C-alpha positions in Angstrom: 25.8 5.7 82.1 28.6 3.2 84.2 26.3 2.4 86.2 23.6 1.4 84.2 25.6 -0.2 81.2 28.7 -1.6 82.7 30.1 -3.1 79.9 29.7 0.0 77.6 32.5 1.2 76.3 31.9 5.1 75.5 30.8 5.0 79.2 34.2 4.3 80.6 36.0 6.6 77.7 33.6 9.5 79.3 34.1 8.6 82.7 37.7 8.6 82.5 38.2 12.2 80.7 35.9 13.3 83.5 38.5 11.8 85.5 41.3 13.5 84.3 40.1 16.7 84.3 38.3 17.0 87.8 39.9 17.7 90.9 41.3 14.9 94.0 37.9 15.0 95.6 35.6 14.4 92.5 38.2 12.0 91.3 37.8 9.9 94.4 33.8 9.7 93.7 34.7 8.5 90.2 36.2 6.2 91.2 34.2 4.4 93.8 31.3 4.4 91.0 34.1 2.7 88.6 34.0 0.1 91.3 30.8 -0.2 92.2 30.3 -0.7 88.3 32.6 -3.7 88.9 31.1 -4.8 92.0 27.6 -5.1 90.2 28.7 -7.1 87.0 27.8 -10.7 86.6 29.6 -13.3 88.3 30.6 -15.9 86.5 29.7 -19.7 87.7 32.4 -21.5 89.1 33.4 -25.2 87.7 35.4 -26.8 90.0 36.5 -30.6 89.2 35.7 -34.3 90.5 39.1 -36.1 91.1 39.2 -39.9 89.6 42.1 -42.3 89.1 43.7 -42.8 85.7 45.1 -46.1 84.3 47.8 -47.2 86.2 50.0 -47.6 83.8 49.2 -44.3 81.9 52.1 -42.4 84.5 49.4 -39.9 84.8 48.8 -39.5 88.5 45.1 -38.7 88.3 42.0 -37.3 86.4 40.1 -33.7 86.7 36.1 -33.6 85.6 34.2 -30.6 84.9 31.0 -30.4 83.2 28.6 -27.5 82.5 24.8 -27.1 81.7 23.3 -25.0 78.6 20.1 -24.8 77.2 19.5 -26.9 74.6 17.9 -30.5 73.6 19.6 -32.9 75.5 22.5 -33.2 73.7 26.7 -34.6 75.0 29.7 -32.9 73.9 32.7 -34.5 75.5 36.6 -33.6 75.5 39.5 -34.0 77.0 41.6 -37.3 77.3 40.5 -40.2 74.8 38.6 -42.9 76.0 36.1 -40.4 78.4 33.4 -40.1 75.5 32.1 -43.6 76.2 31.6 -44.0 79.8 30.1 -40.2 79.5 27.7 -41.7 77.0 26.3 -44.5 79.5 26.5 -42.4 82.2 24.0 -39.6 80.4 22.1 -42.3 79.3 21.6 -43.4 82.6 20.9 -40.1 84.3 17.8 -38.8 81.5 16.5 -42.1 81.8 16.4 -41.5 85.8 16.4 -38.1 86.4 13.1 -37.8 87.5 13.0 -40.0 90.0 16.1 -38.5 91.3 14.6 -35.0 91.1 16.9 -33.4 88.5 16.1 -31.1 86.3 14.7 -31.9 82.9 17.8 -33.2 80.4 16.0 -33.0 77.3 16.1 -29.1 78.4 19.9 -28.7 78.1 23.0 -29.5 76.3 25.8 -30.6 78.8 29.6 -30.1 78.1 31.8 -32.8 80.5 35.8 -32.1 80.3 38.2 -35.1 81.5 41.7 -33.8 81.7 45.0 -35.2 83.2 46.4 -33.9 86.3 50.1 -33.3 86.7 52.0 -32.7 89.5 53.6 -29.2 90.0 57.2 -29.6 91.4 57.3 -28.0 94.6 53.5 -28.2 95.7 52.5 -30.2 98.0 48.6 -30.3 97.4 47.6 -32.1 94.8 44.4 -29.6 94.1 43.3 -26.5 96.1 40.8 -25.1 94.3 39.8 -25.7 90.6 41.2 -22.7 89.4 44.4 -23.6 89.4 46.2 -24.3 86.3 47.6 -27.7 86.4 49.6 -28.3 83.6 48.5 -31.2 81.4 50.2 -34.5 81.3 51.5 -35.8 77.8 48.6 -37.9 75.8 48.9 -41.3 76.5 47.4 -44.5 74.8 45.4 -45.2 78.1 44.8 -43.2 80.5 41.3 -43.6 81.6 38.7 -46.1 81.1 35.7 -48.0 82.9 36.3 -46.8 86.0 36.1 -43.1 85.1 32.3 -43.7 84.9 31.0 -42.8 88.1 33.2 -39.4 88.3 31.9 -38.5 85.1 28.1 -39.0 86.0 28.4 -37.1 89.1 29.8 -34.3 87.4 27.1 -34.4 84.8 24.3 -34.6 88.1 25.8 -31.5 89.3 25.9 -29.9 85.3 22.2 -29.8 85.7 21.6 -28.5 89.1 24.3 -26.6 89.2 26.5 -27.7 91.8 30.1 -28.7 92.0 32.2 -29.8 95.0 33.0 -27.8 97.8 36.5 -29.7 98.6 38.6 -32.0 97.2 36.3 -35.2 96.2 37.6 -38.1 94.7 34.7 -40.6 92.6 36.0 -43.6 91.1 33.9 -46.7 89.8 32.4 -48.4 86.5 29.1 -47.8 85.9 26.6 -49.6 83.6 23.3 -48.6 81.6 21.4 -50.1 84.5 23.2 -47.9 87.4 25.3 -50.8 88.9 28.6 -49.6 90.0 31.6 -52.0 89.8 35.2 -52.0 91.1 38.2 -53.2 89.7 41.7 -54.2 90.0 42.8 -50.9 87.9 41.0 -48.9 90.4 42.8 -50.1 93.4 46.3 -49.3 91.9 45.1 -46.1 90.5 44.0 -44.9 93.9 47.2 -45.9 95.3 48.8 -44.0 92.3 46.8 -40.9 92.9 48.4 -40.9 95.9 51.9 -41.6 95.1 51.5 -38.5 92.7 50.6 -36.3 95.5 47.0 -36.4 96.0 44.7 -35.6 98.8 41.0 -35.6 99.2 39.1 -34.9 101.6 35.8 -37.2 100.4 36.6 -40.9 98.7 33.1 -42.1 96.6 34.2 -45.7 95.9 31.8 -48.8 94.8 30.7 -51.0 97.6 32.1 -54.2 96.4 35.2 -52.2 97.0 35.3 -52.6 101.0 37.1 -56.1 100.7 40.0 -54.6 98.9 40.5 -51.6 100.7 43.2 -53.4 102.8 45.7 -53.7 100.2 45.2 -49.6 99.9 47.9 -47.6 102.2 45.9 -46.4 105.2 46.0 -43.0 104.2 43.9 -43.6 101.3 40.9 -45.3 102.8 41.0 -43.5 106.2 39.6 -40.2 105.2 37.3 -38.0 106.8 34.5 -38.9 104.6 34.1 -42.0 102.4 31.4 -43.0 100.8 30.4 -46.4 99.4 27.8 -47.1 97.0 26.0 -50.2 95.4 24.9 -47.9 92.6 24.9 -44.2 90.9 21.5 -43.4 92.6 23.3 -43.8 96.5 26.0 -41.9 94.9 23.7 -38.7 93.8 21.2 -39.4 96.7 24.4 -39.0 99.4 25.9 -36.0 97.7 22.3 -34.2 97.4 22.3 -34.9 101.2 25.5 -32.5 101.7 26.0 -28.8 101.3 27.9 -28.5 97.8 28.2 -25.0 97.1 
């Protein structure tokens, strides 16, 4: 009964009673049956975060962007820091228009929830983000925590949600996205990346607008000398590159 219905409370109650009334050998077998039932239970989908720089005057080291899809009708829900909703709707509109050409699942058949949160460093921890499951404290609310530079990070998070994919490592994504899918940089993006690094940020992959190439010399070398840096002229280029990578 436990194997067939591991979530059935009465089954576990009966098993516990039998466990108390039997010898050690049978108890061992019952314990193995319990362990097997737990292992056979459903494995929840892991939703990891994409990293993005915050507004340089916010006092927040950076932002974490996560998204998840569910059956629906193409609705978008945005939660988290103020300012994220506008860029999320631009990204979602572009994805819905370009989904067929990009080879993405039909966005009109699902709803997506995207969440953007402010990340703060934990005293004594040198790594900015080891796993998305690490509980980072939410920073105090500020008038301008994020801006248009968050657009590309939200877009790749939404696309990942449609394909049930999330970053396998620490990936920083930054850039402004318009309704045509063009990606742009900005002076605040440069300052935001520097702030992210100064706040203890580290990453394995960096995705930036191609227009930022001439500005990289303004940043410390440890920011742009990452093992994997992608410079893209538009959102489609960023998504094509990411789809070629094995992102678990």
